[in-house]
C-alpha positions as CSV (number, residue, x, y, z in Angstrom):
1,M,62.0,-8.2,-64.8
2,T,59.8,-5.4,-66.3
3,D,56.3,-4.2,-65.0
4,Q,54.5,-5.3,-68.3
5,P,52.6,-8.1,-68.4
6,E,53.6,-11.4,-70.3
7,L,50.7,-12.0,-72.7
8,P,50.5,-15.5,-74.0
9,G,53.1,-16.9,-76.4
10,G,55.9,-14.8,-74.3
11,E,55.0,-11.6,-75.6
12,R,55.1,-8.2,-73.8
13,T,52.6,-5.4,-74.6
14,Q,54.2,-2.2,-75.8
15,D,54.0,1.6,-73.6
16,T,50.7,2.0,-72.4
17,T,49.0,5.4,-71.2
18,V,46.7,6.1,-68.6
19,V,43.4,8.0,-69.1
20,S,41.1,9.4,-66.5
21,L,37.8,7.9,-67.8
22,H,36.1,11.3,-66.5
23,E,38.7,13.1,-69.5
24,Y,37.5,10.6,-71.9
25,R,33.7,10.7,-71.7
26,Q,33.7,14.1,-72.1
27,N,35.8,14.3,-74.7
28,R,34.1,11.7,-76.7
29,D,30.5,12.8,-75.6
30,P,30.7,16.8,-74.4
31,V,28.6,18.2,-71.7
32,P,25.0,19.5,-72.7
33,V,24.7,23.4,-72.7
34,T,22.7,24.3,-70.0
35,F,20.3,26.9,-68.6
36,H,21.7,28.1,-64.8
37,R,19.5,28.4,-62.2
38,R,19.4,32.4,-62.5
39,E,18.7,32.3,-66.0
40,L,15.8,29.6,-65.3
41,D,14.3,31.7,-62.4
42,A,14.1,34.8,-64.6
43,I,12.6,32.7,-67.9
44,L,10.1,30.8,-65.3
45,R,9.1,34.5,-63.7
46,I,7.7,35.5,-67.0
47,Y,6.0,32.2,-67.8
48,G,4.5,31.7,-64.5
49,R,3.0,35.2,-65.4
50,M,1.8,34.2,-68.6
51,V,0.5,31.1,-67.4
52,G,-1.8,33.2,-65.0
53,E,-3.1,35.3,-68.0
54,G,-4.0,32.3,-69.5
55,E,-1.7,32.8,-72.6
56,W,0.8,29.9,-72.1
57,K,-0.3,26.2,-71.0
58,D,3.0,24.6,-71.2
59,Y,6.9,24.4,-71.8
60,A,9.5,22.0,-72.5
61,I,13.5,22.3,-71.9
62,D,16.1,21.0,-74.2
63,H,19.8,20.2,-73.2
64,L,21.7,19.8,-76.6
65,K,25.4,20.4,-77.5
66,D,25.5,23.2,-79.0
67,R,22.5,25.3,-77.0
68,A,19.9,25.3,-74.7
69,V,16.0,25.7,-75.8
70,F,13.2,27.2,-73.6
71,S,10.2,25.9,-76.2
72,I,6.6,27.8,-74.6
73,F,3.7,26.6,-76.0
74,K,0.1,27.4,-76.1
75,R,-1.4,23.8,-76.4
76,S,1.1,21.2,-75.9
77,G,0.5,19.4,-79.3
78,E,1.2,21.9,-81.4
79,M,4.4,23.7,-82.6
80,P,5.9,25.9,-79.7
81,L,4.8,29.8,-79.9
82,Y,8.5,31.0,-78.6
83,R,11.8,29.4,-78.0
84,I,14.3,31.1,-75.7
85,E,17.4,29.9,-76.6
86,K,21.4,29.8,-75.3
87,N,23.8,29.5,-77.7
88,P,27.8,30.1,-76.0
89,K,28.9,30.1,-79.3
90,L,27.6,33.1,-80.3
91,A,28.3,35.4,-77.1
92,G,30.8,37.5,-78.4
93,K,29.3,38.4,-81.3
94,Q,25.3,38.9,-81.4
95,G,24.8,37.4,-77.9
96,A,24.3,34.5,-76.8
97,Y,20.5,34.7,-75.6
98,C,17.8,34.7,-78.1
99,V,13.9,35.0,-78.6
100,L,12.2,33.6,-81.8
101,N,8.8,32.9,-82.9
102,T,6.5,30.0,-84.3
103,H,8.5,30.6,-87.6
104,G,11.6,31.1,-86.5
105,M,12.0,34.4,-86.9
106,V,14.5,36.4,-84.0
107,L,12.2,38.7,-82.0
108,K,15.2,39.6,-79.7
109,R,18.6,38.8,-79.5
110,G,21.3,39.8,-77.0
111,H,24.3,39.3,-74.5
112,E,21.9,39.7,-71.2
113,L,19.0,37.4,-70.2
114,P,17.1,40.0,-69.2
115,Q,17.3,42.7,-71.5
116,V,16.3,39.6,-73.9
117,L,13.0,38.9,-72.0
118,K,11.9,42.1,-72.2
119,V,10.3,41.5,-75.6
120,F,7.4,39.5,-73.5
121,D,6.2,42.8,-71.7
122,K,3.5,44.2,-72.3
123,V,2.9,48.0,-72.9
124,L,0.1,49.3,-70.5
125,K,-2.9,51.0,-72.4
126,L,-4.9,54.0,-70.7
127,I,-8.6,52.7,-70.9
128,D,-11.1,55.8,-71.0
């Protein structure tokens, strides 16, 4: 007697392999890239400051298979003014983080998010 079930007609099944459902789903649909809590804190701190100054009005967060994108809008119906992207594939080369403008031009790129976000710091001017 064997552990293999019989099929109709007395046939026996082939050897089967048990696969974890979690592993199967992970291989089939990889987990999207996301922003971690500290990364979002840094981004939202700058976003809140700019909203308070009346510069920005809305944002969107996209978690894609290859990168995470934080888009910043002046008005919700328009193209984003800026996009803050996290692309782990570029971490060893140019840096995982970058800030792009409306036209897709890279304004700043680097390995550390706080350094990249300095592109939004305003230079103080002396007023006479």
